[in-house]
N, CA and C atoms as an extended XYZ file, in Angstrom:
264
Properties=species:S:1:pos:R:3:atomname:S:1:resname:S:1:resid:I:1 pbc="F F F"
N         9.299       23.838        0.265 N   UNK     1
C        10.233       23.052        0.821 CA  UNK     1
C         9.817       22.725        2.229 C   UNK     1
N        10.404       22.296        2.867 N   UNK     2
C        10.009       21.262        4.249 CA  UNK     2
C         8.795       21.873        4.594 C   UNK     2
N         8.578       23.439        4.854 N   UNK     3
C         7.694       23.834        5.501 CA  UNK     3
C         6.557       23.592        4.869 C   UNK     3
N         6.325       23.887        3.392 N   UNK     4
C         5.376       23.321        2.709 CA  UNK     4
C         4.800       21.970        2.819 C   UNK     4
N         5.503       21.243        2.616 N   UNK     5
C         5.270       19.743        3.229 CA  UNK     5
C         4.930       19.163        4.444 C   UNK     5
N         5.564       19.778        5.640 N   UNK     6
C         4.822       20.016        7.101 CA  UNK     6
C         3.266       20.599        6.687 C   UNK     6
N         3.105       21.676        6.337 N   UNK     7
C         1.902       22.363        6.236 CA  UNK     7
C         0.904       21.241        5.659 C   UNK     7
N         1.180       20.772        4.591 N   UNK     8
C         0.319       19.642        3.750 CA  UNK     8
C         0.181       18.682        4.440 C   UNK     8
N         0.964       18.239        4.937 N   UNK     9
C         0.748       17.017        5.628 CA  UNK     9
C        -0.220       17.182        6.989 C   UNK     9
N        -0.083       17.916        7.567 N   UNK    10
C        -1.310       18.996        8.677 CA  UNK    10
C        -2.408       19.157        8.150 C   UNK    10
N        -2.410       19.691        7.251 N   UNK    11
C        -4.072       19.909        6.671 CA  UNK    11
C        -4.607       18.926        5.969 C   UNK    11
N        -3.867       17.663        5.635 N   UNK    12
C        -4.587       16.083        5.346 CA  UNK    12
C        -4.644       16.447        3.829 C   UNK    12
N        -4.636       15.344        3.216 N   UNK    13
C        -4.676       14.968        1.644 CA  UNK    13
C        -6.241       15.206        0.655 C   UNK    13
N        -6.250       15.479       -0.344 N   UNK    14
C        -7.474       15.522       -0.867 CA  UNK    14
C        -7.734       14.115       -1.390 C   UNK    14
N        -8.892       13.966       -1.772 N   UNK    15
C        -9.833       12.765       -2.253 CA  UNK    15
C        -8.990       12.521       -3.373 C   UNK    15
N        -8.454       13.367       -4.211 N   UNK    16
C        -7.831       12.853       -5.852 CA  UNK    16
C        -6.305       12.738       -5.248 C   UNK    16
N        -5.901       13.092       -4.069 N   UNK    17
C        -4.166       12.651       -4.237 CA  UNK    17
C        -4.435       11.496       -3.141 C   UNK    17
N        -5.252       10.866       -2.540 N   UNK    18
C        -5.311        9.559       -1.524 CA  UNK    18
C        -5.683        8.568       -3.254 C   UNK    18
N        -6.195        9.141       -4.318 N   UNK    19
C        -6.196        7.910       -5.168 CA  UNK    19
C        -5.142        8.006       -6.040 C   UNK    19
N        -4.165        8.558       -6.051 N   UNK    20
C        -3.214        8.489       -6.523 CA  UNK    20
C        -1.800        7.524       -5.899 C   UNK    20
N        -1.321        6.549       -6.478 N   UNK    21
C         0.238        5.651       -5.971 CA  UNK    21
C         1.150        6.792       -5.656 C   UNK    21
N         1.634        7.846       -6.084 N   UNK    22
C         2.775        8.668       -5.810 CA  UNK    22
C         2.523        9.225       -4.420 C   UNK    22
N         1.278        9.360       -4.334 N   UNK    23
C         1.046       10.155       -2.825 CA  UNK    23
C         1.459        9.417       -1.972 C   UNK    23
N         1.265        7.871       -1.822 N   UNK    24
C         1.767        7.211       -0.894 CA  UNK    24
C         3.324        6.616       -0.989 C   UNK    24
N         4.028        6.987       -2.203 N   UNK    25
C         5.354        6.774       -2.454 CA  UNK    25
C         5.879        7.931       -1.806 C   UNK    25
N         5.374        8.984       -2.008 N   UNK    26
C         6.134       10.565       -1.019 CA  UNK    26
C         5.948       10.155        0.285 C   UNK    26
N         4.855        9.630        0.723 N   UNK    27
C         4.703        9.762        2.407 CA  UNK    27
C         5.494        8.348        3.009 C   UNK    27
N         5.582        7.807        2.396 N   UNK    28
C         6.759        6.684        2.471 CA  UNK    28
C         8.155        7.104        2.673 C   UNK    28
N         8.486        7.666        1.528 N   UNK    29
C         9.872        8.491        1.493 CA  UNK    29
C         9.939        9.462        2.331 C   UNK    29
N         8.892       10.123        3.139 N   UNK    30
C         9.004       11.273        4.025 CA  UNK    30
C         9.382       10.531        5.490 C   UNK    30
N         8.903        8.969        5.647 N   UNK    31
C         9.559        8.490        7.027 CA  UNK    31
C        11.070        8.552        6.953 C   UNK    31
N        11.659        9.111        5.741 N   UNK    32
C        13.136        9.077        6.564 CA  UNK    32
C        13.700       10.646        6.299 C   UNK    32
N        12.200       11.306        6.223 N   UNK    33
C        13.070       13.065        5.841 CA  UNK    33
C        13.558       13.586        7.206 C   UNK    33
N        14.582       14.887        7.318 N   UNK    34
C        15.317       15.128        8.119 CA  UNK    34
C        14.672       15.625        9.104 C   UNK    34
N        13.557       16.113        8.473 N   UNK    35
C        12.776       16.853       10.085 CA  UNK    35
C        11.495       15.825       10.544 C   UNK    35
N        11.891       15.531       12.150 N   UNK    36
C        10.925       14.729       12.450 CA  UNK    36
C         9.536       14.683       12.594 C   UNK    36
N         9.195       16.078       12.509 N   UNK    37
C         7.427       16.962       12.254 CA  UNK    37
C         7.340       16.330       11.309 C   UNK    37
N         7.988       16.207       10.078 N   UNK    38
C         7.638       15.476        8.829 CA  UNK    38
C         7.344       14.226        8.904 C   UNK    38
N         8.605       13.467        9.189 N   UNK    39
C         8.280       12.121        9.260 CA  UNK    39
C         6.875       11.581       10.601 C   UNK    39
N         6.467       12.281       11.326 N   UNK    40
C         5.462       11.932       12.278 CA  UNK    40
C         4.261       11.884       11.638 C   UNK    40
N         3.897       13.202       10.801 N   UNK    41
C         2.545       13.249       10.099 CA  UNK    41
C         2.897       12.298        8.777 C   UNK    41
N         4.025       12.077        8.493 N   UNK    42
C         3.744       10.966        7.207 CA  UNK    42
C         3.229        9.583        8.010 C   UNK    42
N         3.746        9.246        8.828 N   UNK    43
C         3.336        7.958        9.577 CA  UNK    43
C         2.089        8.255       10.025 C   UNK    43
N         1.712        9.043       10.557 N   UNK    44
C         0.252        9.497       10.926 CA  UNK    44
C        -0.630        9.004        9.666 C   UNK    44
N        -0.382        9.580        8.555 N   UNK    45
C        -1.154        9.631        7.015 CA  UNK    45
C        -1.556        8.219        7.460 C   UNK    45
N        -0.189        7.982        6.859 N   UNK    46
C         0.002        6.141        6.168 CA  UNK    46
C        -1.035        5.425        7.200 C   UNK    46
N        -0.939        5.556        8.116 N   UNK    47
C        -1.809        4.795        9.142 CA  UNK    47
C        -3.171        4.827        8.952 C   UNK    47
N        -3.587        6.346        8.665 N   UNK    48
C        -5.048        6.987        8.161 CA  UNK    48
C        -5.314        6.465        7.306 C   UNK    48
N        -4.170        6.380        6.211 N   UNK    49
C        -4.778        5.878        4.621 CA  UNK    49
C        -4.882        4.139        4.875 C   UNK    49
N        -3.617        3.764        5.415 N   UNK    50
C        -3.823        2.535        5.370 CA  UNK    50
C        -3.585        2.163        6.184 C   UNK    50
N        -4.966        1.659        7.002 N   UNK    51
C        -5.194        0.901        8.637 CA  UNK    51
C        -4.288       -0.511        8.892 C   UNK    51
N        -4.239       -1.066        7.602 N   UNK    52
C        -3.476       -2.520        7.699 CA  UNK    52
C        -1.574       -1.898        8.559 C   UNK    52
N        -1.082       -0.899        8.041 N   UNK    53
C         0.248       -0.580        8.378 CA  UNK    53
C         0.122       -0.306       10.207 C   UNK    53
N        -1.268       -0.300       10.727 N   UNK    54
C        -1.299        0.412       12.390 CA  UNK    54
C         0.039       -0.722       12.984 C   UNK    54
N         0.190       -2.194       12.375 N   UNK    55
C         1.339       -2.612       13.113 CA  UNK    55
C         2.525       -2.705       12.892 C   UNK    55
N         2.940       -1.803       11.781 N   UNK    56
C         4.140       -1.934       11.432 CA  UNK    56
C         5.033       -0.593       12.387 C   UNK    56
N         5.776       -1.258       13.289 N   UNK    57
C         6.816       -0.286       14.362 CA  UNK    57
C         7.632        0.927       13.696 C   UNK    57
N         6.816        1.827       13.608 N   UNK    58
C         7.662        2.953       13.028 CA  UNK    58
C         7.637        3.954       14.301 C   UNK    58
N         8.787        4.582       14.351 N   UNK    59
C         9.184        5.673       15.650 CA  UNK    59
C        10.042        6.875       14.620 C   UNK    59
N         9.395        7.979       14.737 N   UNK    60
C         9.990        9.042       14.004 CA  UNK    60
C        11.286        9.461       14.916 C   UNK    60
N        11.586        8.946       15.982 N   UNK    61
C        12.793        8.937       16.636 CA  UNK    61
C        13.304        8.514       16.691 C   UNK    61
N        13.460        6.996       16.289 N   UNK    62
C        14.381        6.025       16.106 CA  UNK    62
C        15.689        6.368       15.058 C   UNK    62
N        16.428        5.731       14.828 N   UNK    63
C        17.764        6.001       14.786 CA  UNK    63
C        17.297        5.504       12.812 C   UNK    63
N        18.318        5.946       12.145 N   UNK    64
C        17.643        6.166       10.394 CA  UNK    64
C        17.773        4.241       10.154 C   UNK    64
N        18.559        3.574       10.930 N   UNK    65
C        18.286        2.255       10.286 CA  UNK    65
C        17.095        1.713       10.349 C   UNK    65
N        16.562        2.059       11.948 N   UNK    66
C        15.508        1.645       12.595 CA  UNK    66
C        14.300        2.211       11.705 C   UNK    66
N        14.373        3.452       11.412 N   UNK    67
C        13.046        3.659       10.201 CA  UNK    67
C        13.293        3.051        8.874 C   UNK    67
N        14.634        2.689        8.384 N   UNK    68
C        14.395        2.250        7.119 CA  UNK    68
C        13.743        0.962        7.236 C   UNK    68
N        14.030        0.399        8.141 N   UNK    69
C        13.274       -0.931        8.544 CA  UNK    69
C        12.087       -1.017        8.207 C   UNK    69
N        11.376        0.174        9.160 N   UNK    70
C         9.867        0.218        8.920 CA  UNK    70
C         9.525        0.848        7.215 C   UNK    70
N        10.128        1.563        6.975 N   UNK    71
C        10.072        1.964        5.607 CA  UNK    71
C         9.728        1.169        4.468 C   UNK    71
N        10.746       -0.048        4.806 N   UNK    72
C        10.781       -1.202        3.918 CA  UNK    72
C         9.353       -2.075        3.835 C   UNK    72
N         9.013       -1.725        5.646 N   UNK    73
C         7.549       -2.519        5.637 CA  UNK    73
C         6.232       -2.242        4.752 C   UNK    73
N         6.647       -0.697        5.102 N   UNK    74
C         5.642       -0.231        4.364 CA  UNK    74
C         5.698       -0.011        3.098 C   UNK    74
N         6.833       -0.140        2.264 N   UNK    75
C         7.111       -0.573        0.995 CA  UNK    75
C         6.311       -2.053        0.508 C   UNK    75
N         6.320       -2.839        1.548 N   UNK    76
C         6.187       -4.318        1.144 CA  UNK    76
C         4.605       -3.885        1.131 C   UNK    76
N         3.759       -3.131        2.354 N   UNK    77
C         2.308       -3.087        2.406 CA  UNK    77
C         2.245       -2.243        1.273 C   UNK    77
N         2.363       -1.167        0.476 N   UNK    78
C         2.185       -0.745       -0.547 CA  UNK    78
C         3.156       -0.561       -1.475 C   UNK    78
N         3.396       -1.102       -2.354 N   UNK    79
C         4.282       -1.286       -3.153 CA  UNK    79
C         4.463       -0.231       -4.112 C   UNK    79
N         5.750        0.283       -4.722 N   UNK    80
C         5.765        1.712       -5.597 CA  UNK    80
C         4.037        1.332       -6.637 C   UNK    80
N         4.067        2.314       -7.363 N   UNK    81
C         2.780        2.443       -8.282 CA  UNK    81
C         1.212        1.432       -8.009 C   UNK    81
N         1.198        1.374       -6.462 N   UNK    82
C        -0.009        1.229       -6.179 CA  UNK    82
C        -0.977        1.741       -5.277 C   UNK    82
N        -1.716        1.270       -4.445 N   UNK    83
C        -2.597        2.245       -3.666 CA  UNK    83
C        -2.859        0.955       -2.463 C   UNK    83
N        -3.022        1.533       -1.792 N   UNK    84
C        -3.359        0.508       -0.372 CA  UNK    84
C        -4.618       -0.565       -0.220 C   UNK    84
N        -4.364       -1.749        0.134 N   UNK    85
C        -5.573       -2.806       -0.345 CA  UNK    85
C        -6.718       -1.794        0.460 C   UNK    85
N        -7.993       -2.294       -0.346 N   UNK    86
C        -9.256       -1.847        0.468 CA  UNK    86
C        -9.690       -2.773        1.993 C   UNK    86
N        -9.783       -2.322        2.956 N   UNK    87
C        -9.766       -3.631        3.837 CA  UNK    87
C       -11.379       -3.785        4.135 C   UNK    87
N       -11.831       -4.778        4.079 N   UNK    88
C       -13.610       -5.439        4.355 CA  UNK    88
C       -13.620       -5.365        6.017 C   UNK    88
């Protein structure tokens, strides 16, 4: 459940997970999770794995509507079924 998700995000993602598009879809989905801690960790992991997302204004404590706007920006940056672009 929620505790497992939190601990998984806290401990980081394996190289195998980082190479799967589903991982990014889950992280982006977690930006709307009911638990603020999970939202915060998901955002941290996304920025860590896709530094281009640093410019996306996301606040885990913001309203659901504000979070949806940031979530849409993340989906634009990493569309479903894809991986983040590698920065040079």
